[in-house]
C-alpha positions, 0 to 999 in steps of 0.5 A: 271764130263763132262758135259754141259748146254744147252744156249736158242739160243742152245735149239731153234737150237736144237728144230728148227731141231727137228721141220723138223725130226719130219714131217720127221719121226713117229718114232726115230726107223724108218730106215731111221732115224736110218740110217741119224743119223750121218748126221742130229747130225752135225745140233745139236749146234757145242758146243754140238757137241765138248762136246760129240766128246770130251767124246768119243776120249778123254776118260776122267777118269771122264767116265760120260758125262751129258746134262742139259737144255733142256725142257720136256713138263710133259703134252705134254709127258703124263702120265708114262707108265705102260709097255714099250709095250705101245708106239703108233706111233707116240710116244708122246716122239718122239722129245725127243726120236730123240734128244737122237739117235742124240746124241747117234750118236756123241758117235757111232752107236745105237745099240738094242737087240733082246732078249730086249724090242722087239728089240727096239733101244731106250728102256723105264725105267719105273715101271712095277708093276709085276716087282716090287722086281725084279732086273731089270731097270723095277723094282722098290723096289730093289736098282739095283746093279751097274754094266756095261751094257749087261756084260755078251755079248761078243758085249756089248755097249760101252755107255749106255745112259740115258734121263730124261724125269719125276722124281719128286721122285728125284731117284737118279742114282748110279755111279762109275768110274776107277780112281784110283783104288788102287788095287796091280798089282797082284789083277789087273793081277788076275781079268785080267785072264777070269775065272769069271762066268757070267749068262745073266741079267733078261732083256733078258730073255724070260719070258719078252718078249711081244710079243709072236711071234718070227722068227727062228732067234728070237728062236735061239737068245732066245736059246743062252741066256737059255743056257748062263744061264745053262752054264755060260760064264767065263770072264775076268773083266778087259782087255786091258791096266791095268794100265788104264783099262776097267771093264765088270761085274755085281755082282749080276749075277756072281759067285764066281772064283773058283781060290782063289786069283782070288776071293779075287781080285774079292772081293777087286774090289768090295770093292774099287767100293761100297766105291766109289759109287756116286749118279747122280740125273737126272733132266727132259730134262738131258742125261746122257751117261755112258762110259760102258768100264770104269764104273759102274752105278746103282740105288737107289731103290723106292716106285712106284705109277703106277699112271703116275707120276713115274720115266720114262727114256729114255736108249739107247746102243752105239757101237763104231763098228758096223762092229763087231756085223755083224755075228749077225745082219740081214744085214750092216745097221741093228742095231739089234743084234739077 
């Protein structure tokens, strides 16, 4: 694992930076803050900047980057919310969200989805009672099957970030990378063919929208999601250099390929990833980035209490190339994909 533990002096430097930012901005979603984040990130400790830059440039096969040692005041952040919609402005987790965005900005550009958590850049992952038994990040009583984030969409992020605020039940995040898959050349070739049907995951569906209003562009985005659900795209599971491939899959929301050889290759890949699936235990203050092109991740199930002490994570998506999604964003500086 590509891991760094912050020294006391580095924590002090970060906290001084966040003091000034919290005086100037009341939200990590603020357009001016997001515009300046890539510059402000260079005021983070040098060792942390090197750590994240190396993860981006060197693409280590471990495919996971962890930062530990930032203190979270459980009383100050308040109880775990019952829904992601319950966020005040300023948020009680403003400083944590800002630090999260700054770290993400050293990997690329943070992005959001108009169809996910009302277009926010920083998401809250907390158990929601009505999602309890669903295959969604705000569920609890189902294991979240391992997957690449937003695998159904061609504009998916290069990295998915998680920041732990509370995890008193020590719920593990599951993870596997692609190092030494042991697949044959023939299996790799079949997995690189665009023959595998995939549907959008539940987090993008209209049923999970909270705000009842929506302009024409947003309604069109939801219609596109429904169309992708009715007529699933057919994707390649592996791409790039097949000696060190990039991956794109979400088995829970996929159907078997029609071609028997492709189907067998997919089954072989899932067997390998199942067998090597490990666990990452995130503690309060830990920040973790997964390379969304070189790994899969998920989450173990747990029993939520809904008493303010449940698992609470922040999530962020990061792209290395914001320009790639320009046709799906309202302006060059916008981070939200429609």
